[in-house]
C-alpha positions as CSV (number, residue, x, y, z in Angstrom):
1,M,0.5,9.0,-9.8
2,G,0.1,5.3,-9.0
3,F,-2.6,2.7,-8.5
4,L,-3.4,0.0,-6.0
5,T,-4.9,-3.5,-6.6
6,I,-5.9,-6.3,-4.3
7,G,-5.3,-9.1,-6.9
8,L,-8.5,-11.1,-6.5
9,F,-8.5,-14.7,-7.7
10,D,-10.9,-17.7,-8.0
11,E,-10.0,-20.5,-5.5
12,A,-10.5,-23.0,-8.3
13,D,-8.2,-21.2,-10.7
14,P,-5.8,-18.9,-8.7
15,G,-3.2,-18.7,-11.5
16,R,-5.6,-16.7,-13.7
17,G,-6.1,-14.0,-11.0
18,H,-2.4,-13.7,-10.3
19,R,-1.6,-13.4,-14.0
20,S,-4.3,-10.8,-14.3
21,T,-2.6,-8.7,-11.6
22,L,0.7,-8.9,-13.4
23,Q,-1.0,-7.9,-16.7
24,V,-2.6,-4.9,-14.9
25,I,0.9,-3.8,-13.6
26,E,2.3,-4.2,-17.1
27,L,-0.6,-2.0,-18.4
28,G,0.2,0.6,-15.8
29,E,3.7,0.9,-17.0
30,R,2.6,1.2,-20.6
31,L,0.1,3.9,-19.6
32,G,2.9,5.9,-17.9
33,F,1.9,5.4,-14.2
34,D,4.7,6.1,-11.8
35,S,3.9,3.3,-9.4
36,A,1.8,0.1,-9.0
37,W,1.0,-1.2,-5.5
38,V,-0.5,-4.5,-4.3
39,R,-2.5,-5.1,-1.2
40,H,-2.0,-8.0,1.2
41,R,-4.6,-10.5,2.2
42,H,-4.1,-13.6,4.4
43,L,-6.5,-16.6,4.3
44,Q,-8.6,-14.7,1.7
45,F,-8.8,-14.8,-2.1
46,G,-6.4,-11.9,-2.7
47,I,-2.6,-11.6,-2.8
48,S,-1.1,-13.4,0.2
49,S,2.5,-13.0,-0.9
50,P,2.9,-9.5,-2.5
51,V,6.7,-9.9,-2.4
52,A,6.5,-12.9,-4.6
53,V,4.1,-11.2,-7.0
54,L,6.3,-8.1,-7.2
55,A,9.3,-10.3,-7.9
56,A,7.5,-11.6,-11.0
57,A,6.5,-8.0,-11.8
58,T,10.2,-6.9,-11.8
59,Q,10.8,-9.2,-14.7
60,R,7.8,-7.9,-16.7
61,T,8.5,-4.2,-16.2
62,S,11.5,-1.9,-16.4
63,R,10.4,1.6,-15.1
64,I,7.4,1.6,-12.9
65,E,7.9,1.6,-9.2
66,L,6.4,-1.4,-7.3
67,G,5.0,-1.1,-3.8
68,T,3.1,-3.0,-1.1
69,A,0.2,-1.3,0.7
70,V,0.6,-2.8,3.1
71,I,2.3,-5.8,4.6
72,P,1.0,-6.4,8.1
73,L,4.2,-7.2,10.1
74,G,2.3,-9.3,12.7
75,W,2.5,-12.1,10.2
76,E,6.2,-11.6,9.4
77,N,9.7,-12.2,10.8
78,P,11.4,-8.9,10.1
79,L,14.8,-10.4,9.4
80,R,13.4,-12.8,6.8
81,L,11.2,-10.2,5.3
82,A,14.2,-7.8,5.0
83,E,16.0,-10.5,2.9
84,D,13.0,-10.9,0.6
85,L,12.5,-7.1,0.2
86,A,16.1,-6.5,-0.6
87,T,16.2,-9.4,-3.1
88,V,13.2,-8.0,-5.0
89,D,14.6,-4.5,-4.8
90,V,17.9,-5.7,-6.4
91,L,15.9,-7.6,-9.1
92,S,13.9,-4.4,-9.8
93,G,16.9,-2.1,-10.1
94,G,15.9,-0.1,-7.0
95,R,12.2,0.3,-7.7
96,L,10.6,-1.4,-4.6
97,N,8.5,0.7,-2.2
98,P,7.6,-1.6,0.8
99,G,4.7,-0.4,2.8
100,V,4.1,-2.0,6.2
101,S,1.9,-1.7,9.3
102,A,2.2,-2.7,12.9
103,G,-0.4,-4.4,15.1
104,P,-1.5,-8.0,15.8
105,P,-2.6,-10.1,12.9
106,M,-6.3,-9.7,12.0
107,H,-8.4,-12.3,13.8
108,F,-5.4,-13.3,15.7
109,Q,-7.3,-15.7,18.0
110,R,-8.3,-17.7,14.9
111,V,-4.7,-18.2,13.6
112,R,-2.4,-17.9,16.6
113,E,-2.0,-21.7,17.0
114,A,-1.0,-22.0,13.4
115,L,1.1,-18.8,13.1
116,Y,2.8,-18.7,16.5
117,P,2.0,-22.0,18.3
118,D,4.9,-21.6,20.8
119,T,5.5,-17.9,21.1
120,A,2.0,-16.2,20.7
121,N,2.1,-14.7,24.2
122,A,5.7,-13.4,23.8
123,E,5.4,-11.8,20.3
124,D,5.6,-8.0,20.2
125,F,3.3,-6.7,17.5
126,G,3.9,-3.0,18.2
127,Y,6.1,-0.4,16.5
128,R,9.3,-2.2,17.6
129,R,8.6,-4.8,14.9
130,V,8.8,-2.0,12.3
131,E,12.0,-0.6,13.9
132,R,13.6,-4.1,13.5
133,L,12.7,-4.3,9.9
134,L,14.0,-0.8,9.2
135,A,17.3,-1.6,11.0
136,H,17.7,-4.8,8.9
137,V,17.0,-3.0,5.7
138,R,19.4,-0.2,6.5
139,G,22.1,-2.8,6.9
140,E,22.7,-2.7,10.6
141,P,24.4,-5.8,12.0
142,V,22.2,-8.7,12.9
143,T,25.0,-10.9,14.3
144,H,28.4,-10.5,15.9
145,F,30.2,-12.7,13.4
146,R,31.5,-11.7,10.0
147,G,34.1,-13.8,8.3
148,T,35.0,-17.1,6.8
149,E,34.3,-20.6,8.1
150,G,36.0,-23.2,5.9
151,I,35.2,-22.2,2.4
152,E,31.9,-20.3,3.3
153,V,31.9,-16.5,3.7
154,F,29.4,-15.0,6.1
155,S,28.1,-11.4,6.5
156,D,27.0,-9.7,9.6
157,R,24.1,-7.9,7.9
158,V,21.2,-8.9,5.6
159,Q,22.2,-9.9,2.2
160,P,21.7,-8.7,-0.4
161,H,22.1,-5.2,0.8
162,A,19.9,-2.8,-1.2
163,P,21.2,0.8,-0.9
164,G,18.4,3.3,-0.8
165,L,15.7,0.8,0.1
166,A,15.3,2.1,3.6
167,D,14.5,5.5,2.2
168,R,11.6,3.9,0.3
169,L,10.0,2.2,3.3
170,W,6.4,3.4,3.9
171,Y,4.2,3.1,6.9
172,G,0.4,2.7,6.5
173,G,-1.1,5.0,9.2
174,G,-4.7,6.0,9.9
175,S,-4.4,7.7,13.3
176,F,-2.6,10.7,14.8
177,A,-0.4,8.5,16.8
178,S,0.7,6.3,13.9
179,A,1.2,9.4,11.7
180,R,3.4,11.1,14.3
181,W,5.4,7.9,14.9
182,A,6.1,7.4,11.2
183,G,7.3,11.0,11.0
184,E,9.5,10.7,14.0
185,H,11.2,7.6,12.6
186,G,11.8,9.1,9.1
187,L,9.4,6.8,7.2
188,N,7.2,7.8,4.3
189,L,3.5,7.8,5.0
190,L,0.7,5.9,3.2
191,V,-2.8,7.2,3.9
192,S,-5.9,5.4,2.5
193,S,-9.7,5.6,2.5
194,V,-9.9,4.7,6.2
195,V,-9.0,6.8,9.3
196,K,-9.6,6.5,13.0
197,A,-12.3,9.1,13.9
198,E,-11.0,9.5,17.4
199,G,-14.0,11.6,18.4
200,R,-14.0,13.8,15.3
201,T,-16.1,14.0,12.1
202,G,-15.1,14.9,8.5
203,F,-12.9,12.3,6.8
204,A,-10.9,14.8,4.7
205,D,-10.2,17.1,7.6
206,I,-9.1,14.3,9.8
207,Q,-6.8,12.9,7.1
208,R,-5.4,16.4,6.4
209,D,-4.5,16.8,10.1
210,H,-2.8,13.3,10.1
211,I,-0.6,14.4,7.2
212,R,0.3,17.7,8.9
213,A,1.1,15.9,12.2
214,F,3.3,13.5,10.2
215,R,5.3,16.2,8.5
216,A,5.6,18.2,11.7
217,A,7.4,15.2,13.3
218,H,9.5,14.2,10.2
219,P,13.1,15.4,9.8
220,D,12.2,16.4,6.2
221,G,9.3,18.6,7.3
222,E,7.1,19.7,4.4
223,R,9.2,17.6,1.9
224,A,8.3,14.4,3.7
225,R,6.6,12.0,1.3
226,V,2.9,11.2,1.7
227,S,0.8,9.1,-0.8
228,Q,-3.0,9.0,-0.7
229,G,-5.0,6.0,-1.7
230,L,-8.6,6.9,-2.3
231,V,-11.0,4.7,-4.4
232,V,-11.3,6.5,-7.7
233,I,-13.5,5.2,-10.6
234,P,-13.7,7.4,-13.7
235,T,-16.4,6.5,-16.2
236,D,-15.3,8.5,-19.3
237,S,-15.0,5.5,-21.5
238,A,-17.1,3.0,-19.5
239,T,-20.0,1.2,-21.1
240,A,-23.5,1.8,-19.7
241,E,-23.3,-1.6,-18.0
242,Q,-20.0,-0.7,-16.4
243,R,-21.3,2.7,-15.2
244,A,-24.3,1.1,-13.5
245,K,-22.1,-1.5,-11.8
246,Y,-19.7,1.2,-10.5
247,Q,-22.6,3.3,-9.2
248,D,-24.1,0.3,-7.5
249,Y,-20.7,-0.6,-5.9
250,A,-20.3,2.9,-4.5
251,A,-23.9,3.1,-3.3
252,E,-23.6,-0.2,-1.4
253,R,-20.5,1.0,0.4
254,L,-21.8,4.5,1.1
255,P,-23.6,3.9,4.4
256,R,-20.3,3.0,6.2
257,T,-19.1,6.6,5.5
258,A,-21.8,8.2,7.6
259,T,-20.6,7.3,11.1
260,P,-17.5,5.6,12.6
261,Q,-17.6,1.9,12.3
262,G,-16.7,-0.9,14.8
263,P,-14.8,-0.8,18.1
264,A,-11.9,1.1,16.6
265,G,-14.2,3.9,15.3
266,L,-13.1,3.7,11.7
267,L,-14.3,6.3,9.3
268,F,-14.4,5.5,5.6
269,S,-14.2,7.9,2.6
270,P,-16.9,7.7,0.0
271,D,-15.8,6.2,-3.3
272,F,-15.2,8.7,-6.2
273,V,-17.3,7.7,-9.2
274,G,-18.1,9.8,-12.2
275,T,-16.4,11.5,-15.2
276,S,-12.8,12.6,-14.7
277,A,-13.9,16.2,-14.7
278,Q,-16.3,15.5,-11.8
279,I,-13.7,13.5,-9.9
280,A,-11.0,16.1,-10.4
281,E,-13.4,18.8,-9.0
282,R,-14.1,16.7,-6.0
283,L,-10.4,16.0,-5.4
284,H,-9.4,19.6,-5.7
285,D,-12.0,20.4,-2.9
286,H,-10.6,17.5,-0.7
287,A,-8.7,18.9,2.2
288,A,-6.2,16.0,2.4
289,F,-5.7,15.7,-1.4
290,R,-4.5,19.3,-1.4
291,E,-1.7,18.3,1.0
292,V,-0.2,15.5,-1.1
293,D,2.0,15.3,-4.2
294,E,1.6,11.6,-4.7
295,V,-1.4,9.3,-5.0
296,A,-2.0,5.6,-5.4
297,F,-5.6,5.4,-6.5
298,A,-7.2,2.2,-5.2
299,L,-9.0,-0.1,-7.7
300,P,-12.2,-1.6,-6.4
301,F,-12.0,-5.1,-4.9
302,S,-14.4,-7.1,-7.0
303,F,-14.4,-6.0,-10.6
304,E,-13.3,-7.8,-13.8
305,H,-10.1,-7.4,-15.6
306,A,-11.7,-5.4,-18.4
307,D,-13.1,-3.0,-15.8
308,Y,-9.6,-2.4,-14.5
309,V,-8.3,-1.8,-18.0
310,Q,-11.0,0.8,-18.6
311,I,-10.5,2.5,-15.2
312,L,-6.7,2.7,-15.4
313,T,-6.8,3.9,-19.0
314,D,-9.2,6.7,-18.1
315,I,-7.1,7.7,-15.0
316,A,-3.9,7.9,-17.1
317,T,-5.4,9.6,-20.2
318,V,-8.1,11.9,-18.7
319,L,-8.2,12.2,-14.9
320,G,-4.4,12.4,-14.5
321,P,-4.0,15.3,-16.9
322,A,-7.0,17.0,-15.3
323,L,-5.1,16.9,-12.0
324,G,-1.9,18.3,-13.5
325,W,-0.2,15.0,-14.1
326,Q,1.5,13.7,-17.2
327,P,2.7,10.2,-18.1
């Protein structure tokens, strides 16, 4: 059982928000969570550099696994990212779980001149970008030269090499095509609170079928790893004010769950708010939840540090055990 945070911060005081994120990860380790994941936001007031944040987290923790959910590769050079991921994995002692996604950068027309001023029309934002990253992380050669020039020694593969990191690479998928592709390429699968409807209704049933399509295509079959990231807000130890805020948050977001949204036809899951007993009952009835052995419950975007402490404490001490998990 893990959790996911966006790491919001105030533009006038970004350090405070980043420190809060690191404190939340430290709390997660103390509570016994198996993993902590950070989101990725560009040109917004959330974590823009999850690899840097997790590098700091490696020095504040010793056991908890650390993941990204997800790094959009349209913003990245796969070779440079492979170096950064391997470095953080080495610093963590093999605890990094990089989650990535394909596709062009969000609002690409707004940023193309700053991001790719000379190569925007030539960039490949498809699955090939993921394949390049996977090859680099596996240690496949990136140059024909390996040897010594003068007193400098050169490698033909990304350094440092982090054994096992490729097996901990995840793909964030929300469609049948992406789920099957991830399975065919031996990746792990992250599913979230968003799926592509693709002409269907029923969020849980769609997500269940994505998971089954992934495992049907994966070399490991039913043993292939899938982690689910629904928004879960237990209220067991919440104050009356917190409960009211949480209910208002979920109610404001509920209309988007009724019908597919936008040109891509995205279908959103309702947020799970209530006592741990109530949430556990709903999850046990959730078709996709019944398919997975791992979760990374998503923390809401806009809450305060004290709210995250309460939510994580309730998840670890009440909801987790109700779902059969122990720290």
